[in-house]
C-alpha positions in Angstrom: 63.8 94.8 126.2 66.3 93.6 123.5 68.1 90.3 124.0 71.6 90.1 124.6 73.0 87.7 122.0 76.5 85.8 122.5 78.9 86.4 119.7 80.0 83.3 118.5 82.6 82.5 115.9 80.9 81.2 112.6 83.4 82.4 110.0 85.0 79.1 109.7 83.9 75.6 109.0 86.2 74.3 111.7 84.5 76.6 114.3 81.2 75.9 113.3 81.8 72.0 113.4 82.7 72.5 116.9 79.3 73.4 117.9 76.8 70.8 119.2 73.4 70.2 117.6 70.7 72.1 119.1 67.0 72.9 118.5 67.6 76.8 118.1 70.4 78.5 116.2 73.4 79.9 117.2 73.9 83.8 116.6 76.4 86.2 115.5 75.8 89.9 115.7 76.3 91.9 112.4 75.1 95.1 113.4 72.8 96.2 116.4 69.7 94.5 116.0 70.7 92.3 113.1 72.4 88.9 113.3 73.4 85.9 111.3 72.4 82.6 112.7 73.6 79.0 112.1 71.3 76.2 112.8 73.1 72.9 113.6 71.0 69.9 113.5 72.1 66.3 113.6 71.7 65.7 109.8 72.0 69.0 108.3 73.0 72.7 109.1 71.6 76.0 107.6 72.0 79.7 107.9 69.2 81.9 109.0 69.0 85.8 109.5 67.1 87.8 112.1 66.2 91.4 112.4 64.7 93.6 114.8 61.7 95.2 114.1 62.0 99.1 114.0 58.6 99.7 116.1 59.2 96.5 118.5 62.0 96.4 120.5 61.7 92.6 121.6 60.2 91.5 118.2 62.4 89.9 115.4 61.8 89.0 111.8 63.6 85.7 110.6 64.5 84.4 107.3 66.3 80.8 106.3 69.1 81.9 103.9 70.2 78.3 102.8 72.0 75.2 103.9 75.7 75.6 105.0 79.1 74.0 103.1 79.9 72.2 106.3 78.1 68.9 105.3 77.1 69.4 101.5 79.9 70.3 99.0 80.2 73.6 97.9 78.9 73.6 94.5 75.7 72.1 95.4 72.5 74.2 95.0 71.5 76.6 97.8 74.7 75.8 99.7 76.3 79.1 101.1 79.5 79.6 102.4 79.8 82.2 105.3 80.6 85.2 103.1 77.6 84.1 101.0 75.4 84.1 103.5 76.4 87.2 104.9 75.9 88.9 101.6 72.3 87.5 101.3 71.5 88.5 104.9 72.3 92.0 104.0 70.4 92.2 100.7 67.5 90.6 102.7 67.9 93.2 105.4 67.6 96.0 102.8 64.7 94.5 101.2 62.6 93.6 104.4 63.2 97.3 105.7 62.1 98.8 102.6 58.9 96.9 102.6 58.1 97.7 106.1 58.4 101.2 105.8 57.8 102.3 102.2 56.9 105.9 103.4 60.4 106.4 105.3 62.0 108.3 102.4 59.2 111.0 102.9 60.2 111.7 106.7 60.7 115.6 106.9 61.5 115.4 110.6 64.5 113.0 110.2 67.4 113.7 112.6 71.1 114.1 112.1 71.5 111.1 114.4 69.0 109.0 112.5 70.8 109.7 109.3 74.3 108.9 110.6 73.2 105.5 112.4 71.8 104.4 109.3 75.0 105.3 107.6 77.1 103.8 110.3 75.1 100.5 109.9 75.6 100.3 106.2 79.3 101.2 106.4 79.7 98.3 109.3 77.9 95.8 107.1 80.0 96.6 104.0 83.2 96.2 106.1 82.0 92.8 107.8 81.3 91.6 104.1 84.9 92.4 103.0 86.5 91.1 106.0 84.5 87.9 106.0 83.6 88.3 109.6 81.9 90.8 111.9 84.0 94.1 112.3 83.3 97.8 112.6 84.1 100.4 110.1 86.4 103.6 110.8 83.0 105.5 110.2 81.8 103.8 113.2 84.3 105.1 115.6 84.9 108.5 114.1 80.8 109.5 113.9 80.2 107.9 117.3 82.8 110.0 118.9 82.4 113.3 117.2 78.8 113.4 115.9 76.5 111.2 118.1 78.2 112.3 121.2 77.6 115.7 120.3 74.1 116.5 121.2 74.1 119.8 119.9 74.2 118.6 116.1 72.9 115.0 116.4 69.6 116.2 118.0 69.0 118.6 115.2 66.8 117.8 112.0 68.3 117.6 108.7 65.5 120.1 107.3 66.6 122.8 109.9 70.7 122.1 109.5 72.2 125.3 108.5 75.8 126.1 107.4 76.4 128.2 110.8 75.5 124.9 112.6 78.0 122.6 110.7 80.8 125.3 110.9 80.3 125.7 114.7 80.5 121.7 115.0 83.7 121.7 113.2 84.8 124.4 115.5 84.6 121.9 118.2 86.9 119.4 116.8 90.0 121.9 117.5 91.8 119.0 119.4 92.1 116.8 116.5 95.1 117.1 113.9 94.2 118.6 110.7 94.2 115.2 108.9 92.3 113.6 111.3 89.8 116.4 111.3 89.4 116.1 107.5 88.5 112.4 107.8 85.8 112.9 110.4 84.5 115.7 108.2 84.6 113.6 105.1 82.8 110.7 107.0 80.0 113.1 108.3 79.6 114.9 104.9 78.9 111.5 103.2 76.3 110.4 105.8 74.6 113.7 105.6 74.6 113.6 101.7 73.3 110.0 101.7 70.4 110.9 104.0 69.5 113.9 102.1 69.2 111.8 99.0 67.0 109.3 100.7 64.7 111.8 102.0 65.1 114.6 99.4 61.4 114.6 98.3 60.4 116.0 102.1 63.4 118.3 102.7 64.2 121.6 101.5 66.3 121.9 98.3 68.9 124.1 99.8 70.2 121.2 102.3 72.9 120.0 100.0 74.2 123.7 99.8 74.4 124.1 103.7 76.2 120.7 103.8 78.9 121.6 101.0 79.9 124.9 102.5 79.3 124.0 106.2 81.7 121.2 106.2 84.6 122.9 104.2 87.7 122.3 106.0 89.8 125.4 106.8 93.5 124.4 107.5 94.7 127.8 108.7 97.6 127.8 106.7 99.6 125.6 104.4 99.9 121.8 105.6 102.9 120.1 104.1 102.0 116.4 103.5 104.8 113.8 103.0 106.1 110.5 104.1 107.4 110.0 107.4 111.5 110.6 107.1 112.1 108.0 109.5 110.0 105.4 107.7 112.1 105.4 104.4 114.3 102.4 105.1 117.5 101.6 103.1 117.4 98.1 101.4 119.9 96.8 103.9 117.9 97.4 106.8 114.7 95.8 105.0 117.0 92.8 104.3 117.8 92.6 108.2 114.2 92.9 109.1 113.2 90.0 106.6 116.0 87.7 107.5 114.9 88.5 111.3 111.2 87.8 110.8 111.9 84.6 108.9 114.2 83.2 111.7 111.4 84.3 114.3 108.5 82.6 112.9 108.0 81.3 109.2 104.4 82.3 108.8 105.1 85.9 110.1 108.6 85.9 108.0 106.7 85.1 104.9 104.2 87.9 105.4 106.9 90.7 106.3 108.6 89.4 103.1 105.8 90.1 100.8 104.9 93.4 102.4 108.8 94.4 101.7 108.7 92.8 98.2 105.5 94.3 97.0 104.7 97.3 98.8 101.1 96.1 99.4 99.0 96.7 102.1 98.4 94.1 104.9 94.6 93.9 103.8 95.5 93.2 100.4 98.1 90.4 101.3 95.9 88.4 103.5 93.3 88.1 100.8 95.7 86.3 98.4 95.4 82.6 97.5 97.9 80.0 96.5 96.8 80.3 92.9 97.8 84.1 93.1 101.4 82.9 93.1 102.7 82.5 89.4 105.9 80.7 90.1 107.0 80.1 86.5 106.7 83.9 85.6 108.2 85.0 89.1 104.9 86.9 89.5 102.4 87.6 92.4 98.7 88.7 91.6 97.9 91.1 94.4 94.1 92.0 94.6 93.3 95.7 94.8 91.9 97.2 98.0 88.6 98.0 98.6 88.7 101.7 98.0 85.9 104.1 96.8 82.8 102.4 95.2 84.6 99.8 93.4 82.0 97.0 92.3 84.5 94.4 91.1 88.2 93.8 92.4 91.0 93.2 90.0 94.4 92.2 90.5 97.9 93.9 90.1 100.7 91.9 88.6 103.9 92.5 90.7 107.2 91.1 89.4 109.1 89.4 92.4 112.7 87.8 92.6 113.5 84.1 92.8 114.1 84.5 96.3 110.5 85.2 97.0 109.2 82.4 95.1 111.4 80.1 96.7 110.4 81.3 100.2 106.8 80.7 99.3 107.2 77.3 98.1 106.5 75.5 101.2 103.0 77.1 101.3 102.2 76.9 97.6 103.2 73.1 96.7 100.7 70.5 97.2 98.0 73.1 98.0 94.5 73.7 96.5 94.7 77.2 94.6 91.6 78.5 96.4 93.7 78.0 99.9 94.7 81.1 101.6 98.4 81.8 100.8 99.4 83.4 104.2 98.1 81.2 107.3 99.3 81.3 110.8 98.6 78.9 113.9 95.4 79.6 116.0 96.6 79.1 119.7 94.1 77.4 122.2 94.3 78.1 126.0 94.4 74.9 128.1 95.3 76.4 131.3 96.0 79.9 133.1 99.7 79.8 131.8 99.5 77.3 129.0 98.4 77.4 125.2 98.6 75.1 122.5 98.4 75.2 118.8 94.9 74.5 117.8 94.6 75.0 113.9 95.8 77.2 111.2 94.1 79.8 109.5 94.5 83.1 107.5 95.7 86.4 109.1 92.8 88.5 109.9 93.8 91.7 111.2 97.2 93.9 111.1 97.3 93.9 114.9 98.3 90.2 114.9 101.6 91.4 113.7 102.1 93.6 116.9 103.8 91.5 119.2 106.3 89.6 116.5 107.1 93.0 114.8 108.3 94.5 118.2 110.8 91.7 118.6 111.9 91.9 115.2 112.5 95.8 115.6 114.3 95.1 118.9 116.5 92.6 117.5 117.5 94.5 114.5 118.3 97.6 116.6 115.9 99.9 114.4 114.1 102.7 116.1 111.1 101.6 118.1 108.9 104.1 115.9 109.5 102.0 112.8 106.0 100.5 111.7 105.3 97.7 109.2 104.1 100.4 106.7 107.6 101.6 106.3 108.2 98.5 104.0 105.2 100.1 101.8 106.9 103.9 102.1 110.4 102.3 101.2 109.2 100.1 98.2 107.4 103.3 96.6 110.7 105.5 97.2 112.8 102.6 95.8 110.7 102.7 92.5 110.9 106.4 92.1 114.8 106.4 92.7 115.1 103.6 90.0 113.3 106.1 87.6 110.2 104.2 86.9 107.5 106.4 85.8 105.2 107.7 88.4 102.0 106.3 87.1 103.8 102.9 86.8 104.7 103.3 90.6 101.3 104.3 91.6 99.7 101.4 89.6 102.0 98.7 91.3 100.9 100.1 94.7 97.3 100.6 94.1 97.2 104.4 94.6 97.0 107.3 92.5 99.6 109.6 90.9 98.1 112.6 92.9 99.1 110.7 96.2 102.4 110.0 95.1 103.2 113.5 94.2 101.7 114.7 97.3 103.6 112.5 99.7 106.8 111.6 97.8 107.4 114.7 95.6 110.9 114.9 97.4 112.2 111.5 95.9 110.4 112.1 92.6 112.8 114.7 92.0 115.8 112.7 93.4 115.1 109.8 91.2 115.1 112.0 88.0 118.2 114.0 88.9 120.5 111.9 86.4 117.7 112.2 83.6 117.4 115.9 84.1 121.2 116.4 84.3 121.5 114.5 80.9 119.4 117.1 79.4 121.2 120.2 80.6 122.6 122.2 77.6 125.2 124.9 77.8 124.0 128.4 77.6 127.5 130.0 76.8 129.9 128.9 74.0 129.6 125.4 72.0 130.7 122.9 74.6 128.1 120.5 76.1 127.6 120.5 80.1 129.5 116.9 79.9 132.4 118.2 77.9 131.6 116.2 74.7 132.0 118.4 71.4 128.6 119.5 69.9 127.6 117.7 67.1 127.8 119.7 63.9 124.6 120.0 61.7 124.9 119.1 58.1 123.1 121.4 55.9 120.5 120.3 53.9 121.3 119.7 50.1 119.7 122.6 48.0 118.2 121.4 44.8 118.5 123.7 41.9 
């Protein structure tokens, strides 16, 4: 029987230093059967990894990854931070599984359930690496609820999967909204395609055709997709939200201020460091989101006002460039009804905003349906109404022109109305639409 592991916080140096030295490692689950361990001795500390053997439920492979940065300086040889140790553990896991089952890619009886579980494991590991802590991906929840729970599709082998089977599976998603159904189908399609790519030498050649046509989404009509009308806020309301947030909690207020000033996503801002604030140029460097298959993450240069730079000064001055820009207090419970401040750390999830955001919305009198993402919607619309090129608005907000045109087409036309009006010419007579006399054209000189 598999062991039950206490999921301990190992992400931060402060949390690791609170652990007592002991002979066996402390473990943190990365995915099912795969753990990252922290060995705490009296004079040294080290990272270890553990992976459950595929053919033995209670047997594990272990690997020493390197020393931690708790005691030795981070620039020493073989010293790993938590993200570095997690990355090395994931790579070790992939190599170990490949060495243990070199013929796995030739399995002709691989099932949909097996393929989906492998895909979920990879997505969870990737998401954990990005977040710097153990988290589950969106694919985990979508595929577990709508594929693994559906035994009619999960139990089928990939070799016998037909277009009709996949269409029938889609028919069982009728309770989902069209957009939600599309996301589930996209995840399932990616899992099946990756499974076929791995096992293709043992599978029929027409499996990709069945996947392609069986997972086409029929919308049943025209679906108009646009940003919510009630999430486009005027500038005065945004200023009220920012002012109320800063007055309620300075850490929370700075986060809301940057959401409003840049239009960036929470996941981008939480990864910013002190060095990303260029006060002399009144500019912020916003890290790109983890979208698609990006191998490297670049930075988006966003100009901000002097008020934003001034508000960030308390968390920028006299702090190292590598320190997280936005932090908040972590609370520690000392009794049933009493909590005290423990330590400061970076924001981790958007749900940490929920309680304070609700207080701000209540204090400003705005509709309770107003969400933090409204600040991003409003920033995009503000750029369009100002006449900025659509490509520039898309680049500043780390999205595509297609997404801007699809969701904000109404505001694109509103922002260009004045430019369009200046281009109008009269169709009758010689007067211009703006009542200015026409410019006489001087004939070219004729040379004899």
